[in-house]
N, C-alpha and C positions, 0 to 999 in steps of 0.2 A: 427657756424658750431657747435661750443662746446656746446652751448645751445640746438639746435636741437638735437645732440647725447643724450645729458643729458634727454632730454624729453622724448625721443624715449625709452631710458632706464628704466626710471619711469613707462610709459605705459606698458612696457613688463612685469614689475615685479608686478605691479597691475593686470593684466588681466589674469599673469599666476599664480596668488594667490589662494589657496583652497578657500578663503572668496568670490572670485569673480569668483568661477569656474561656468561653466553653468550648471544648472539643468536639469533633465530630464523632458520632455513635455508628461504629463500623461493626456490622454483624454479618459482612461480607458484600459481594457485591450487589446483590438485589435488597438488599436491607440496609442501607447506608444514608446516614440524614446528616446532612451540612450543618453545623454550627457556626464554624469560623467565618470570618468576614477578612477581606482585604488587609485591612488595618492590623488584624490578629494574627494574620499569617507571618510564620517564621521567614527570615530571609532564604533558607535552604528551600523550603517548599516553593518559594517564588521562583528561586533560580530552575529548580526543576521543572514547573509549570511552564516557565519561559522557554524552556530548550525543549519541552514537548510542541508547544504551540507553534514555534519557529519549524520544526518537521511539519506540523500540518501544511503551516503557509508554504514550505518548500514543497509539498507533495501536491496536493489538490485544492484544499480550500486558500486560494490566493489571495492576498492581502488587496485592499481595496484598489491600489495605483495598478492592479495587474488583472482587472475584472473580465472574465470572458462572458460576456451575456448568455450565451448557451448553456454555461457549466450547469450540469447536476449536482453540483458540490456546494453546498449553501454556506453563507457566511456565517461565522460564530459567536460573533461579538454581540453583547447585551441581553444574554438571555440570562432568566434568574439561573442562580448554579445549581439549584436542585432539580429544577425543570431541565437545565442541561444535562446533567449527570443521568438524570432517569431515562431522557432519550439515548444516552450512550447505552445503558444497560438494556433497554428494549431491542437494540440493535440484535442481540443475541436470538431471540426466540419468536418476536412477536413483530417486530418490522420487516416486512417482506417487498419494502416500495424499493423500486429503481434499483440503484448500486447500493442498497443495504447490506447485501451479502458480503460485499467487499469489506466495510466495515466489520462485519461478523468476525472475520479472521483476525482482528486487531483489538477486540475488545477487552481481550484479557491479557494483551503486552504490557499494561498499566496496573500498579494496584488501586483499589478504590480510593485510597487516600490520597494517590499521586492525580487520578483521574477530577477527584473533588477539587485540588487544588488546582488543576486547568479551569475547573467550571467558575471557582470564583475568580480567577485573574482575568479571564474573558468576560464575566459578567460586569467588569469596573470598565469593560471597554464598550465605545458605542459602535453600533453598527453604522457603516457609512451611507451616506443617501447622496448619490452622484446622478440626478434625474437629469433626462434628456429633452433640451428645449422644445424640441417639435413634439415629445409626448406631453409635454405639459400643456403645450397648446391644442391638442386634439382630441376631437370629440369621445374617443375611446377614455381618455383621462377623465372627462366630465361624465361620461355612462359610468364608469368604474366608481366613482366617487359615489352616485347614487345607489350602485347595487351594493357596495360596499356598506356605506352606513344603514341599509335596511337589514343585511344579511350577517355582517361582520364586527361592526364597529362596538358593538356592545360586550364583546370579549377582548378584542385586539385593539380598541383603543382608537384614537382620533389619527386616522391614516396610516394605521399599522403600528403606532408608537406604544404600544401595551404598556402598561404600569401595573398589570395584574400578573403575579408572577406565575401563574397557573396556565398563561396563555402568552404564546411568542412573540417577539416583536417581528413585524412584517415590513416595515418600511426600511427601505433599501435592498430586501434580502433578493437573491438573483432568481430572476424571472422564468428561468427554467426549470429550477428548484421548486418554486410555488406550483407550477403548472403539474409537474410530475405527483407531487405528493397529493393535490386534489384529485387527480384521476384516480391515484392509489386508494384514497378514501372511497372515491363513489366506485370503483371495482371490487373492493373488499380486500387487497393487498397489504396495506397498512392496517394493522389491528391492534396497534399498540394500546396503552390507557388513553390516549384521546379518540381513538377510532369511535367508539360509540357516539362521540359527541358532533366530530366532523362529518360522520358520514351520510347523513341525512341533508347537512348544508350542500355538501358535495353533488349530492344526487337532485339536488333541489334546482340548481345551477347548470346551467349547459356550457361547453368548453369555450364559445364566446362570450361568456360571462367571464369565466375565468380569464381569460386574457384582457378584459376590461379592468376587472379589479386588480390584475398584474400592473398595467401602466398607471394605475391609481397609486398604488401603494410602494412600486420600485421606482416609477418615474423612468421607466422602460418598456419598451417592445417587447413582447414574448416572441422569438424566433425559433422555431424549430429546427435543428440543426440536418444539414443535407446529408443523406443518409445512401450509402454505398453498396454495393457487394463488394467485401475483402477477401483475401485469401485465406483459405480455413485449413488449410494441410491435409482435408480428407481424402483419402486414395491417392495420395501423392507416394511415390514408390520411394522405398529408402536409400539410402548413398552408398552406393559399391564402395566398399574397403573401409567403410566407417570406423572412426577408433575416436573414444571419447576422450577429450584431452585433460589434462591436470589443472587445476585452478589456479596453479601459479603461487599459490600462499608458501611459504618458507620460514614466516616466522613462529616463533615459540610463544604459546600463551599460558600453558598450564605445566605443572610438573610430573602429571600423570602421562601416562604412555597412551597413544591411542587417537591425538590430534590429527588435523589434516596434514600437517607438514612431516607427521611420522609416516605416511603412506604415499611417497610419491607415485602419480599414473605417468600416463605418457606425457612427457613435456611439450607445452605449445609449441609450435613450429608454423613459420609461414615463410612464403617464398613471393616476392615483390617484383612484378611483372617487370619488363626494360623499361617499359613506356613511366613507370611510377604511378600508374593509376588504378591498379588491382591488386589484389592479393588473394594468395592462393593460401588455404589453410591446407598443411599436409596430414594433418589428422581426420577431420571432418570431409575433407574433398571438396568444401565449399569455395567459391570464388567470392570475394568482396569487393565494392567500391573503397579504395584505398581512403578517400577523405569523404567525411561525412558531409552533408550539404552544408553551405555557408549560411543558409537563410533557415528560418525556423518555420515551419509548416504545420497547416492542419493535417489530418488523416487524409483528407481527401485530396490536398494539394501535394502532400508525400506519394500515394498512389499514383498520381499522374507525372509525378517526376520521375519515379521508375520506371513507369510505363513508355517512357519516353527517352530512357537513358540509352547512349550507346557508348562503350568504354572497350578498348582492345579489341575492336571487331565483334563483339558481342551485343546483342541487343534483345536478349530474353530476361533482363533484369526486373527483380521483383520486390517487394516487401521481405524482410526476413521473419520467420517463424519464431514462436518465443525461445525453443529450446536453441533453436542455430544462434540467435543473437547472443544469449546468455553464454554459449560456449565460447565467445570471443573474449569474456570477461576476464581479468585478471585480478583474483582476489586477494593478491598480496601488494596491491596499490590501491590509491583512492585519490580522487579528483584529479583525474578521472582513473577508474577501475580498468584500465585498459593498457596494452603496451603501444605507448605513442610514440614509438620509433618504426611501429609497423603501421598503424593506425592514425593519420594524420586528422586534423582540425578537430580536436576534441578538447572542448573549452575546461577548465578547471575549477569553475564555479559551480555551472549547473549546465548538464549536458545528459538530458534525456533524450533516448531514440526509439522512435516508434517500433511496434513488432504487433505481430496479429496471431492468432485470431481475435475476433472480439472476446471479451469478457463475459460478463453475466448480464449485459444490455446492449441493445443495438447500437447505443450510442456511447458507448463505452468500449475502448480497446486497451490493449496491454502496450505498455512501455518498459523497457529497461533503463533506471536511472543511474547514470554510470561515475556519479561522484564515488557510487561505494557497489555499485551493481544490483541494487534492490529490484525488486520485479512487483509492479503495481498497475493497474488498470488507470485511464484517464481519459477525459472527455476528448471527442473525437475533434471539438470545435477550439480545444488547447493547442498548441503549437511546441513542436519538438524537433529536433535533428532527424534528418533520414541517412541511413546507410543501407543501399541496396545489396543485394545479393544474387547468385545465380548457382546453379548446378547442372551438370550434364543431364542429358535425357528427362528434363523436368523432375528431377529426384528432391527429397527434404530430408532433413531431420526432424521427424516430427513423430511419425507413427511408430509403435515400438511391436516388438515380436516376441511374445510369453510363450513359454512351457511350463504346465504346471507339471511338476516333479513327483506330485502323488507322496510327498513326505513330508509337507509343511513347507517347501520351499519353492519359490518360482527362478527360472533362468530367463534372462532377457538375452535374447541373442544379436542384438543392433549393437549394444554397449559390452557385452560380454561379462555380464554381472550376474548373483545368483543373490535373491533377497530372500529374507525371512518372512514368510507369507502369513503367519498368524503371531501377531503380537501380543503381550503380556497384560495389555492395557493399564500398565501403573506409568504415572506421570514422574519424572524426576528432573532435577536441575541438569544444565549442562555436562558439567564434568560426572555427576554420577550415571549419566546417559552414555559417556563416554567408556565407563567403567563396565556398565552394564553388558553392553556388546563385547568388551574385549574378554570377558570372563565367561561368555555365552558358550554352552555346549549345546547345539540345538540339530537335529536331523543327521546327527554323526559327524558333525563338523564342528571344530573348536577354533577356527580363524576367522570368526567373525569379529567386525568392526562396525563401528557409526558411520555412514556415508558421508559425503564430502556434498556440498551444495550443488554442484554438476550433477552429482548421482542422483539425489534426491529430486531434483526437477526433472530428469530424464523419465521418470514414471509417471509426471503429472498428465492427465489427460485433459488438454485445454479445449476440446470440443465439447467438454459436460461441465456441470457442476455439481455438488451435492449427492457424491463426493466428486472430485476431478480427479478421479483415477479408475481404473479399470476393474470393476468390481468382480469381474468372474475369476480375476486372479487374484484380487486383493481383498476379499470380503469384509464387512462390518469396519472400514476405516474410519476411524473418528475424523469430526470435522471441525470439533468446539473447540480445540485447540490445535497448534503446531505439531511438528516433528523436527526434534532436533538435528541437526547435521553437525559433523568434527569439525566444521571451518568456522572461523572467528572472523567476524567484521573489524578490518583493519582500522577503519576510518572511526569504529566507536560513537558515543553517542553525542560528542561534539565535533563533528566532522566538518560544520558549516561553521565553525565560530574559531578553530584553532588556525595558526599558520601553515601554509604548505610544508609538508615535510620533504626530504630527498625522494627521487625516484628509488625503486627496490636496489637498482644495478649499482646505485651508490652510497649505499647504506654499509657501515660497518658490520660486523658480526654482532657487536654489542647493541648496536640499532636494532639490530632484527630479534632480540631478547625483551620480550614484551608480557615477562611472566607476572612481574608486579606494579604494572602500570595502573591497574585498575581503570583503565579506559578504554576497555574493548567488549564487544557483545558475540552473540555466538548466533551463526545463522540457521534460522528456522524456517521450513517450508510448510507452508499449510494445502490441504487437500480439500477446503471447501470450494474454493475457485481456483487457486493455484499460486497465492501471492506469496512472495519469498522475502522475509525481512530481516535486519539485524535486531536481536532482542536480548535484552538484560539476562544474563547467564544465571541467574537464580531464578528464573521463570520455569513452572514446571511444566512440562512437555513430554510427549510420547517420543518413543524411540522404536525403528523398524532397521535391523542389523542388515547387512550386506558384506559378502565376500566376493574374491575373484576365484573364479573356477578353476 
């Protein structure tokens, strides 16, 4: 008896040891089973997961202390890991609600293993619940409890504190996110694996019922964001004598020829006005407010700010369009990725600036995050800095002028670039994509190269999605994966965690050699909605080559 007990104890100890922990079953993105637990995860996996989560928090999914009630981006904590992972994968084809298309562009940024690690780490955290006292005392809260208990409690638990791994927690979730998902289930726009279960309930309840239930489970009132007509760029004439500026990247990241610094374009050049209040871009011919706003503003507040601005005798200031704002980014700098001698009041920590038009949702607009100049959408109720712009004759850098050369190439006349029209649909890592274009002999030309990030952004059509490119000239452009550029993300994956370095002008030649640091990513451009992000260089993405005519 004693021997049997001892044997059982030893077996229990061995099978519960992290060394013998069950591993995940990885059959690809859509067939991945999480068996790891937080306790059995390796320190390396936890570190990678925390780095990714930090990026999510810095982007859209704000931590509890920065809650924006109107945000469409959900809190991420407290979900069952497998449920969380499955939702991530469902972004690809089945979830069409709200801002899911922005998430589609980054589903494949991380490996299934890393996303599973993120799911496990977030599953250990508890979703914050910060109710507003006036909501707890409201009639809506009382009505919400009755409606919730009758329709939702059986699956989602007491007040949304779900203990069933198949159903997500709702207690403390963002009000606008819950409302958006309910209307999406009702209208058949969210059709993932929970769709058949949720749709009948969503159709049975009214929008007023949604609001009452939201008051009960979130402790907050649902408030729809104020909507405005923002600048779209449609019909605005091109800027006369426009020149696309260089990215500013002078660092070396690889031993092979073809990276950004191997192909310098027109150097960035600016003239500061005598008053010191405005900056003229000698390439793009745009005039900029030299200082960004000193306060953070919602999208509506930012529009009012630009509309009322008067500087150096000009009153026709406006929000910048996406390509315009990205054109002043210096991809050789980070935190912030801009020339701080020219453009003042740019925080080195977190410095997103609003830009337009709207992305894929009327409550979601573009911004350039100037820690490293990434391009992402953000909810209009969030707050960003504002830097206004103007151009003579109401012109803008937005609409392009293409010519189909009928030989498999397209010439864009505003930027004066020739593009490969028909890609080969092979996905490669960053270095292989560079070499593919360097070795390409196509349409009678052998001087092709991979475009830099500003060139890749230039052909995005930010007035359409799926794809966000002009299909007449670039037919059958894939939207499921990004396209590589020859630019590197100087910031790399540890942008928010490592000490600030010297500005580019103060670095020695040795400091500009980053070939063997292992701490950089490549810039990739998406054409589903137009996001541009730094991504690990071993990702397999497409390539569309470019040349200077």
